[in-house]
N, C-alpha and C positions, 0 to 999 in steps of 0.2 A: 504494500500499499504506499502510495506516494505521501510524504510528509508535507506536501504543499498545502499548508492550512492558511487561509486568508479570512480575516474578519471582514464582514459585508454589511454595508449599509446602502439600501437602495437610494438612488439619487432622487426618487420622487418623494422620500420622506425627509422632513427637516428634523424631527425627533423620532428616532426609531422606537417602535414598540415591541419589537422582538429582537432577541439575540440571535445572530445568524453568522454562520461560517460556511466557507467553501472548503472541502477537503478534496483536492484535485477539482474535479467538475461536479461534485456531489453537494447539493445544498443541505445543510444541517441547521436546524433551529434548536435552541436549547434553553433550559431554565435551570436555576440554582434551586435545589431543595435542600432541606435539612441533611447536612453531612452528605451531600451528593449533588448529582446532576441528572436531569432527564434530557436525552438527545432525541430529537424527532428527525429521523433520517429518511430522505425520500428515495428509498429502495425497498422493493418487495423482498429480495434475497436476504434473509436473516442473517446468514453466515457473513455475507459481505458487509452488511450494516454493523454487525459486531466488530468486524475488522476496522471499519471507519471509526467507530467509537473507541476502540483500543488505541488507534493512532492519536486521536485527540487526548485521551487520558494520559498517554505516555508523554505527550508534549506538555500538558499541564504539570505533571510530575517533575519533568525535566527542568521546567522554568521555576517551579516553586520549592523543590526539595533543597534543603540546606543541610545536608548531612554533616558538613564540616562544622556546622553550628549546633549539631544535636537535634535537628528537626527533619523528620523523614515522613514523606507521604506514602501511605500503603493502600492498595486497592483491597477493599472488603468483599466487593462483588461488582460484577459486570454481566448483565443479563437483559435479554429481550423480554418485554412485558407483553403478555398475550393480549390480543385484541379481537373483538368480535369481527369476523370475516366481512360482513356487509359494510362495516365502518372503516375498514382498514385502508389507509392511504400511503403506507410506508411501514417503517419498523420503528418502534419505541424501545430505547435502550436506556436502562437505569444504571448508573455508576455510583456506588457508595465507597466512600474513602474514610481513612482516618489519619490523623496527623500524630505522630509519636514524637514526643519531646523528651530527650534524655536528661534535661536539667530539672 
């Protein structure tokens, strides 16, 4: 999976109302949840959607992990959330993490 991750703000919006990323050419909207994130990935293929989510989470960990200062980000779970087939528009992936502080 390409690690080409770009934050995306549509030109037609002055104040964005959704958080959006492009991972390669795949649009992902997301929101922060308590101790995690929910990714809405515009892909029907659940395996590929999980790969996209893993690419994003690895980048978040890489940018925020400060193991030299005793702070380590760890993935608790990364899973697709089941949806009712008639409402399915892509894949929803939930990522839960914890931050370990050795101090």
